[in-house]
C-alpha positions as CSV (number, residue, x, y, z in Angstrom):
1,M,14.4,2.6,41.0
2,Y,13.3,-0.7,39.7
3,I,10.0,-1.3,37.8
4,T,8.9,-5.0,38.4
5,Q,8.2,-6.9,34.8
6,V,5.3,-8.9,34.3
7,K,6.0,-11.9,32.5
8,I,3.8,-13.3,29.9
9,S,4.0,-17.0,28.4
10,W,1.5,-18.0,25.9
11,P,1.3,-21.9,26.3
12,T,1.2,-24.2,23.2
13,T,-1.7,-26.1,22.7
14,R,-2.7,-29.0,20.2
15,P,-3.8,-28.1,16.8
16,W,-7.2,-29.6,17.4
17,L,-7.9,-28.0,20.7
18,L,-6.6,-24.5,18.7
19,G,-9.5,-25.5,16.0
20,L,-12.1,-26.4,18.6
21,A,-11.4,-23.1,20.5
22,K,-12.3,-21.2,17.2
23,L,-15.2,-23.1,16.3
24,L,-16.7,-22.3,20.0
25,V,-16.0,-18.6,19.4
26,V,-17.8,-18.6,16.2
27,L,-20.7,-20.1,17.8
28,L,-20.6,-17.8,20.6
29,L,-20.6,-14.6,18.4
30,L,-23.7,-16.3,16.1
31,W,-25.7,-16.7,19.2
32,F,-25.4,-13.1,20.1
33,V,-25.3,-11.8,17.1
34,R,-28.7,-13.5,16.3
35,K,-30.1,-11.9,19.6
36,T,-29.1,-8.5,18.4
37,L,-30.9,-8.9,15.2
38,Q,-34.2,-10.6,16.1
39,E,-34.6,-8.0,19.0
40,G,-33.8,-5.2,16.9
41,W,-36.2,-6.4,13.7
42,Q,-38.9,-6.5,16.4
43,E,-38.6,-3.3,17.6
44,L,-38.5,-1.6,14.4
45,Q,-41.6,-3.4,13.0
46,Q,-43.7,-2.1,15.8
47,G,-43.4,1.5,14.1
48,Q,-44.9,2.8,10.7
49,W,-42.0,3.7,8.8
50,R,-41.5,3.0,4.6
51,L,-37.8,2.1,4.6
52,Q,-36.1,3.2,1.8
53,W,-33.7,0.5,1.1
54,G,-31.0,2.2,-0.7
55,W,-30.3,4.8,2.0
56,A,-30.0,1.6,4.4
57,Y,-27.3,0.3,2.1
58,L,-26.0,3.6,1.7
59,S,-25.7,4.3,5.5
60,G,-24.3,1.0,5.9
61,G,-21.5,1.5,3.2
62,V,-20.8,4.6,4.7
63,Y,-20.0,3.1,8.0
64,L,-17.8,0.7,6.5
65,V,-15.8,3.5,5.2
66,G,-15.7,5.8,8.3
67,L,-14.2,2.5,10.1
68,L,-11.3,2.3,7.4
69,G,-9.6,5.1,9.1
70,P,-9.4,3.4,12.9
71,A,-8.6,0.1,10.8
72,L,-5.4,2.1,9.3
73,F,-4.0,3.7,12.1
74,W,-4.1,0.4,14.0
75,H,-2.0,-0.8,11.3
76,Q,0.5,1.9,11.4
77,M,0.8,1.9,15.1
78,L,1.7,-2.1,14.8
79,H,4.5,-1.0,12.3
80,R,5.5,1.4,14.9
81,L,5.9,-1.0,17.6
82,G,8.3,-3.0,16.0
83,Q,5.4,-5.9,13.7
84,K,5.1,-6.2,10.6
85,P,1.7,-6.9,9.3
86,H,0.2,-7.0,5.8
87,L,-2.2,-4.3,5.6
88,A,-4.8,-7.1,4.2
89,E,-4.2,-8.9,7.5
90,S,-4.9,-5.8,9.6
91,L,-8.0,-5.0,7.6
92,R,-9.3,-8.5,8.2
93,A,-8.9,-8.8,11.9
94,Y,-10.1,-5.1,12.4
95,Y,-13.4,-5.7,10.9
96,I,-14.0,-8.9,12.2
97,S,-13.1,-8.2,15.6
98,H,-16.3,-6.0,15.7
99,L,-18.6,-8.6,15.9
100,G,-17.0,-9.3,19.3
101,K,-18.4,-6.4,20.9
102,Y,-21.9,-8.1,20.7
103,V,-20.6,-10.5,23.3
104,P,-21.0,-9.2,27.1
105,G,-17.7,-7.6,28.4
106,K,-16.2,-6.7,25.3
107,A,-13.1,-8.8,25.8
108,M,-13.8,-10.7,22.5
109,V,-12.9,-7.8,20.4
110,I,-9.3,-8.3,21.7
111,V,-9.6,-11.8,21.7
112,L,-10.8,-12.3,17.8
113,R,-8.4,-9.4,16.5
114,A,-5.1,-10.4,18.4
115,G,-6.0,-14.1,17.3
116,L,-6.4,-13.1,13.4
117,I,-3.1,-10.8,13.3
118,S,-1.0,-12.7,15.2
119,S,1.7,-14.6,13.5
120,Q,5.5,-14.9,13.4
121,R,5.6,-11.1,12.3
122,V,3.0,-9.7,14.8
123,Q,3.4,-10.7,18.6
124,L,0.0,-11.8,20.1
125,A,0.7,-9.6,23.4
126,I,1.7,-6.3,21.5
127,A,-1.6,-7.2,19.2
128,A,-3.8,-7.1,22.0
129,V,-1.8,-3.9,23.6
130,S,-2.4,-2.3,20.3
131,T,-6.0,-3.4,20.1
132,F,-6.7,-1.4,23.6
133,I,-4.8,1.7,22.5
134,E,-6.7,2.1,19.3
135,T,-10.2,1.6,20.7
136,L,-9.4,3.8,23.7
137,T,-8.1,6.5,21.5
138,M,-11.4,6.2,19.3
139,M,-13.5,6.6,22.2
140,A,-11.5,9.3,23.3
141,V,-11.8,11.5,20.4
142,G,-15.6,10.8,19.9
143,A,-16.1,12.0,23.5
144,F,-14.0,15.1,22.8
145,L,-16.1,16.0,19.5
146,A,-19.2,15.6,21.4
147,L,-17.8,18.1,24.2
148,A,-16.7,20.4,21.6
149,I,-20.2,20.4,19.8
150,L,-22.2,20.3,22.9
151,L,-20.4,23.3,24.7
152,A,-20.6,25.5,20.8
153,Q,-24.2,24.5,19.9
154,F,-26.1,22.8,22.3
155,R,-25.7,23.7,25.8
156,E,-29.2,22.9,26.8
157,H,-27.6,19.5,27.8
158,P,-25.5,20.0,30.7
159,G,-25.8,16.2,31.8
160,L,-24.4,14.8,28.3
161,M,-21.3,17.6,28.4
162,L,-20.2,16.5,31.9
163,L,-20.6,12.5,30.5
164,S,-18.7,13.5,27.5
165,L,-16.0,15.2,29.7
166,G,-15.6,12.2,32.0
167,L,-15.8,9.4,29.0
168,M,-12.8,11.8,27.2
169,V,-11.0,11.4,30.6
170,V,-11.3,8.0,31.2
171,S,-10.8,6.7,27.7
172,G,-8.0,9.3,27.1
173,L,-5.7,9.0,29.8
174,P,-4.5,5.4,29.4
175,T,-3.6,6.4,25.6
176,L,-0.9,9.0,26.7
177,P,2.5,7.9,25.5
178,S,4.0,7.8,28.8
179,V,1.3,5.8,30.2
180,V,1.7,3.4,27.1
181,R,5.1,3.0,27.5
182,M,5.2,2.7,31.1
183,V,2.5,-0.4,30.4
184,L,4.4,-1.9,27.7
185,G,8.0,-1.6,29.9
186,W,6.2,-4.1,32.4
187,L,5.8,-6.2,29.8
188,R,8.4,-9.2,29.1
189,W,8.5,-12.2,26.4
190,P,11.2,-14.9,27.5
191,E,10.6,-16.5,23.9
192,N,12.0,-13.3,21.9
193,G,14.6,-13.6,24.0
194,D,15.3,-17.3,23.6
195,S,14.5,-17.2,19.8
196,A,16.8,-14.6,19.4
197,K,19.4,-16.3,21.0
198,A,19.1,-19.1,19.1
199,N,19.7,-16.9,15.9
200,G,23.0,-15.6,17.4
201,D,21.6,-12.4,18.2
202,S,22.6,-10.5,21.1
203,V,18.9,-9.1,22.1
204,Q,18.1,-10.1,25.7
205,P,14.8,-10.7,26.9
206,G,12.8,-7.8,27.6
207,D,14.7,-5.7,25.2
208,W,12.1,-6.5,22.4
209,A,9.3,-4.8,24.4
210,E,11.5,-2.1,25.1
211,K,11.8,-1.3,21.5
212,A,8.2,-1.8,21.1
213,A,7.5,0.8,23.8
214,A,9.7,3.2,22.5
215,G,7.5,3.3,19.2
216,Y,4.5,4.9,21.0
217,R,5.2,8.8,20.9
218,L,3.0,11.8,20.8
219,P,3.5,12.2,17.0
220,V,1.4,8.3,16.8
221,M,-1.2,9.5,19.1
222,L,-1.9,12.9,17.1
223,L,-1.7,10.5,13.9
224,G,-4.7,8.3,16.0
225,W,-6.7,11.8,16.6
226,A,-6.7,12.5,13.0
227,Y,-7.7,9.2,11.7
228,M,-10.7,9.2,14.6
229,G,-11.8,12.7,13.8
230,G,-12.5,11.8,10.3
231,C,-13.9,8.7,11.2
232,W,-16.9,10.3,13.7
233,V,-17.6,12.7,11.3
234,V,-18.3,9.9,8.3
235,L,-20.3,7.8,11.3
236,G,-22.2,10.9,11.6
237,L,-23.1,10.9,8.0
238,S,-24.3,7.3,8.1
239,L,-26.6,8.0,10.9
240,A,-28.2,11.2,8.1
241,C,-28.3,8.5,5.7
242,C,-30.3,6.3,8.1
243,L,-32.7,9.1,8.8
244,R,-33.2,9.9,5.2
245,G,-34.0,6.0,4.6
246,M,-36.8,6.9,7.1
247,G,-38.2,9.6,5.1
248,V,-37.0,12.2,7.3
249,E,-35.9,15.6,5.9
250,V,-32.1,15.8,6.0
251,Q,-30.3,19.3,5.4
252,W,-27.0,18.1,3.8
253,C,-25.6,21.8,3.7
254,S,-26.6,22.5,7.3
255,V,-23.5,22.7,9.7
256,G,-25.6,22.5,12.4
257,Q,-27.2,19.2,11.3
258,W,-24.1,17.7,10.6
259,S,-22.6,18.7,13.9
260,R,-25.6,16.9,15.5
261,W,-25.0,14.1,13.6
262,T,-21.4,13.5,14.7
263,A,-21.8,14.7,18.6
264,T,-24.7,12.3,18.6
265,V,-23.2,9.2,17.2
266,A,-19.6,9.7,18.7
267,L,-21.7,10.1,22.3
268,A,-23.8,7.3,21.4
269,V,-21.3,4.7,20.9
270,V,-18.5,6.0,23.5
271,A,-21.4,5.4,26.1
272,G,-22.2,2.4,25.2
273,F,-18.7,1.1,25.2
274,V,-18.2,2.1,28.6
275,S,-21.5,0.7,29.6
276,L,-19.9,-2.8,28.8
277,V,-23.5,-3.4,27.8
278,P,-23.3,-5.8,24.6
279,G,-23.7,-3.7,21.9
280,G,-24.1,-0.5,24.0
281,L,-27.9,-1.5,24.0
282,M,-30.5,0.6,25.3
283,V,-27.2,2.8,26.0
284,R,-27.2,4.3,22.6
285,E,-30.8,4.6,22.2
286,A,-31.0,6.8,25.2
287,V,-28.3,9.5,24.0
288,L,-29.8,9.2,20.5
289,L,-33.3,9.8,21.8
290,S,-31.9,12.9,23.7
291,L,-30.2,14.7,20.9
292,L,-32.1,13.5,18.1
293,A,-35.8,14.1,19.5
294,P,-35.7,17.9,19.1
295,Q,-34.9,17.6,15.7
296,V,-36.7,14.8,14.1
297,G,-39.2,13.8,16.8
298,K,-39.1,10.7,19.7
299,A,-40.7,8.3,17.9
300,A,-38.2,8.9,14.9
301,A,-34.9,9.3,17.2
302,L,-36.0,5.8,18.6
303,A,-36.5,4.1,15.3
304,S,-33.5,5.5,13.8
305,A,-31.4,3.9,16.7
306,V,-32.8,0.7,16.4
307,L,-32.5,0.8,12.6
308,L,-29.0,2.2,13.1
309,R,-28.0,-0.7,15.1
310,L,-29.4,-3.2,12.8
311,I,-27.5,-1.4,9.8
312,W,-24.1,-1.3,11.0
313,L,-24.3,-5.0,12.2
314,V,-25.5,-6.1,8.8
315,A,-22.5,-4.3,7.5
316,E,-20.1,-5.9,10.0
317,L,-21.4,-9.6,9.0
318,G,-21.7,-8.7,5.5
319,I,-17.8,-7.3,5.3
320,S,-16.4,-10.0,7.7
321,A,-17.8,-12.9,5.9
322,I,-16.4,-11.3,2.5
323,L,-12.9,-11.1,4.1
324,Y,-12.7,-14.1,6.1
325,G,-14.0,-15.7,3.2
326,S,-11.0,-14.5,0.7
327,Y,-8.9,-15.3,3.2
328,W,-9.5,-19.0,3.3
329,Y,-10.0,-18.7,-0.6
330,A,-6.6,-17.8,-0.9
331,A,-5.0,-20.2,1.5
332,I,-6.5,-23.0,-0.2
333,R,-5.5,-21.6,-3.7
334,K,-1.9,-21.4,-2.5
335,A,-2.1,-25.1,-0.7
336,H,-3.4,-26.4,-4.3
337,S,-0.7,-24.4,-5.9
338,S,2.1,-25.9,-3.7
């Protein structure tokens, strides 16, 4: 049985063209982020809410902590696939790439992350494939948790249960080790074989891809599920902090409330992702309204959806500015020292 291999080659470009492309990407991101901020702020001002800023800051901080699990999983998965990124490089690429979800189509997330992490130690194509795996793993686990919680405690939402089941299947199947290894087995990078020959190695074109494919096994997938499970629980806590900042009474020791927060955030984010709408606009709000309204009321549920979107976006902008700024500062210092 012969499997056709897909040949992927990356054309070389002039430095000024690459710089121009990066500038255009940044301008495009700023445009869509600005629109999201303006629309969200206008919606929030229409309600009569007295926001407690301390809780809003805490919600944003908890959100960034929650994303640390997926970032670490992606970093470890890259190493399992034969790549050698530094942890700081992985964290920088991961957090900054989240701004790409506000651009229609979601493809900008992959462009940003793969572009930021690629180097002599990280193959661009593997960075892109691993981004797919990490993202879909996160979505599959989120849908699974939402389905389990809805079945256990909130059976009055059969439509959301079916939605969770469908999202889990659609997101989870592409992350199965057999499927991932098959996809990676189709890929072929001749430049790896060429460089190997130049160094006197016996590695043939395609061998490198096969070695990368062999690195993704069931233990790697289960590691991702463990990381993602913790991530969704923490993101549910971010929602609770947001509600508390709006003045909503929150019972921190209530298992029922914790479950509702986790299921709400997980299903809202996953449904928003699959919709391909920039930032999951209106899709997240619809899910949050369905699950939170019985607990906090329709007005508070809708306002929390808008506020949570703003908090997460500002947190992403803040951490991206810090990480990107520190990267350039270190690069400038290194250039001056040499």
